[in-house]
N, C-alpha and C positions, 0 to 999 in steps of 0.2 A: 456499358460504363467501363472505362479504363481506370482501374484502381492502381495506385502506386503507393510507395511508403509515405505515410502521413505524419506530419508534425502538427501540434496543437498549441494554441496560445495558453500559457500557464495561467491558472486561476489562483491568485495569491491571496492568502487569508491572513488578515491582521487579527491576532489573538493575544490575549493578556500575557501569555507565557512565551510568545514568539521572540526571536532574536534577529540577528543580521546575517547569519550564515547562509541562508537560502540565496540572498542577493549575490553574495560573493561566490558561492558554489556554482550558481547558474550564470555567473558573469553578466548580470543584468546592467544595462546602461545606467539606469538611475538607481543607485543603491538605496534600498529601503530597510528600515529597522522595524521590529515588531511583527515580522512575518513569521507566523508559526507553521504554515503549511503551503506547499505549492501543489495544487491538484493538476497533475500532468495529463491524465486522461480520465474524464468523468462524464457519466450520463445521469448523475443525481439531479433530480428536479430542481430547476432554478440555478443549477451550476453545471450546465452542459458545455463540454469543450467545443471550441471552434477551430476548424482546420486553418492553418496559417500558410501552407505551401501549395504550390501548383494550381491546376485548373479548378480544384474544389475549394480553394481558399475562401473563407467566409461561411462555409457550410457547417452547421451544427452536427455533432456526432449522431444525435438521435435521428436527425433527418436522413443522414447517410445510411444508417442501419436500416431505416424504413425503406429506402430506395434500393439498396444493394443486397440486403438480406443475407442469405447464406454465402453469397459470393464474398462478402466482407468478413462475416464472423464465423462462417463454417455452417454446413447444413445441420449437423447434429446440435450445434450450439444454438442456431436459430430456432430449431424445433423445440428446444428446452426453454429458451428465454424470450423468444419472440423479438419484438422491436426494442427490448431493453438490453442495452450493452451491459454485460454481467459483472464487470470489474471496475474498481476505482484504483488508480495508480497515483501515488503521491510521495513527496518528500516532506519530512517533519523536522523542524528545528526547535528543540526545547531549550530555551535560555533559562526558563524556570520550570518547576515541577508541574506536570499535567495532573489533572484530577485522577483519582482512582475510579475506575469505571468497569462496566461489563456491557456486553452486547447480547441481545436475544438471538435465539436460533431461528431458523426459518418458520417453524410452526408458530412460535410465540409472536414473532414479528408480523406474520400474516394475520393472526387473530387480532392483534392490538393496533397495528399501523398499516396493514395492507402493503407490506414491504418485504423485501428479502431480509434474512438475518444478516449477521455480520461476523464471518470468520475472516481472519487476517494473518499476515506474517510480517515480521520485521527483519530487515537486514541492517545491522549497525554500520553506517558509512564512516562515521567519525565519532569519537567519544573523548571527553576530557578524562584525566586520570582517575577521578573519583566518581565518574558517572555510573548510574545503575538504573535498573528497571525493577518493577514488581511484576511477577507473573505467577499466579497460582497460590495455593495455601501451603504453609509448612506445618500447620496444626489443624486438626479436624475441629470444625465448629458446626453448630446447628443454625438454621435460619433465625431462630430467636436470639441466639448469641451474636449473630451478625448484626441485628438491629441494635442490640445493647452496645456493642463495641463501636458502632458508628456514632451513637449518641454520647458515649463517654470518651471519645477520642482515642480509643485503643485498637482500632481496626488494623492499623499497619503492623501491629505486633504479631499477627497471625499470618501475614503474607510472606511469601518467599522473595527475598531480595537478591538480585543478581547484579554483581558488578560486571560491566560490559566493556568490550574493546572492539576495534574495527574488525569486521568480518563475522561477528557473532550473529546467529540466526535464532529467532524465537517464533514458533508457530502458536498463534493465539486463537484457538477454536471458540466459537460462540459459547458463552457461558463461563469462560475463564476470566477471573478478576485480574486486572492488569493496570499498569501505569508506566509512562515514560518519565524519568526524572531529568533534572537539568543537566546539560552537558552532552546530551545525546542528539546526534544527527542521524536520522533513520529514513530508509526507503521502505515504504509500506505498500503491500499488495493486499487488497481486500475485496469482498463482495460489494456490489453497488448498493450501498445502504448508508444512511446518515443517522441511524438509530443508535444512540448512546445513552446508557443509564449512568448518570454521575452518582457515585456512591459516597465519596468523601473528597473534600476540597481544602483540607488543612485550615478550615475556618477563615479563608481569604475573603476579602471584600473587593468589589469592583470599583471603578472610578467614582461611582456615586455613593460608595459606602455600603452597598448592599451585598449580602451573601449570595453566591450563585446557587441556583436551584439544585437540590438533590432529589434523586429518584429512588429513595430508599425502598418503598414498597414494590415498585415495578421491578427493581433489581433483585429483590428477595426471591422471586419465583424464577428469575432468569439465570441465577448463579449455579454453577457446578461446584458443589462443596467437596468433591473428591480430592484427596491429597495424593499426588502422583510422585513417583520416585525421582523423575527428572522433568524439567520444563524446557531445557535448552535443546536445540536441534543440532546434532552432529552431522558432518558431511565431509566428503573428501574434496580436495581442491587441487586438481591436476591442471597444469597449464596447457592451453590449446586443446582442451577437451570440454565436453558438456558435463557439468557437475550438477546433479540434481540436489536441490536444497529441500524443497517441500513439494509433496504431491497429495492433493486431497480432491474431493469431488467438485470443488469450486475452481481450483486453479493448480497448475504445476509451474514451479519457478526453478530455473536453472541458473547457475553461475558460469560465465565465460570469462576467463582471463587469457587474453590473446596477445601475442607479440609477432604473429606471422599470419599470412592469408589463411582464412578459415572458411570452408564450404559446408553448408548445411542443406541436405535434402529434406524439405519440410512438406512434401506432397502428401504424406500419409497422416498428417496431424489433424486435418479437417477442423481447424480453428484459426482465428486471428492470432497473431503473435505480437507481443510488445517487447521492445528492447529499451532498457533504461540504462543510460550511461553513467557509471559511478566514478570513472577515472579515464583520462586520456581522450583521444579522438580517433575516428575512423571514417571510412566510407563504406556504405553498403550498396550492393547491386543485386537486383533480382534477375530472374531469367528473361524478363521482358526488357532488360537493359535500362530499367529505371535506376538512377543513382541518387543517393542522398548522403550528406555528411551528418555525423552524429558526434557531438562533443559532450564533455562532462556536464551533467545537469540537464541534459535533454533526453526526451523519450519519444520513440516513434512507434507507430502501429503499422503492421504488415498484414495485408488482407489474406484471407484463407485460400484464395485462388492462386496464391504465389507458390510456385513449385520448388524454388531453390533460392537461397540467399548466399552471397559471397561477401565476406567481411574483410576489408583491407585496413589493418591497423596502421595509423600514421605514427603512433607511439604505443607503448604498452597500454592496453585498455582493459577495463573491467565492466562487464555488462550483466544485467539481470534480464533473462529471457523468460517470458511468462505466456502461457496459453491455457486453454481449457481442454482437458482430455475427454 
């Protein structure tokens, strides 16, 4: 099987808190409002990405993983995850506040849902002047106090609130309470999991006048109640270099800000690589002379058998590069 750089049909999610920025950012032909998320690469059940370019167009990602195995995802990645593609890559547009939530770790998710846990990271692509997120606790509480505060609407008082700007990075390990508030446009890298425990939803009602379901008891055992000194991720940002943002057991994500030709030898990584374009446009070429254009709002998947990538910026570009170590 001849593998080449792959693009996928975006899976657009209409959500109560969604806006119009995803349509504009991705330059979609038919502008849509109320889109909260664009799942760029997904192997979540019932939400599997479909290849849209080249000879493999129309092929679901899970089918390709099953057929190409380690050639696509990397031998060590395939040995660890099998036919399940391990990451979910998405854009998030919060026109309104998202619910406060937490995700279980691998052990709890396996026991309760036969699923991976959900560790993730956020890169703030754009933010309005007063935009913020919640991440972690600023005050130590007990599980019992957590339940009380959810019931009496004081839970947000113990959460760490972070005002955000373009380029900010937050690592959200499983167990950390978090929420994206209105005005944030985010690139998210996460484990392949759709398990979310909704803790608090500001007493909002849906279109039918019903409150959205809360998972108070499930979340109680999933939360990490530790208070940490810092929740924001610091990193260097040097032009035309590989700048590591986050590296954990589930993924490594780098930032590339390029304005000239950039060559990467990726033969030693033994993992698929994704490139998520946050700004500008470029052309990528692999050692097999496969070429692909990549523009703002697009994401591509590079197979593990690729030895080298050359990136030719047409304008100044900003890319998030992600793989599994």
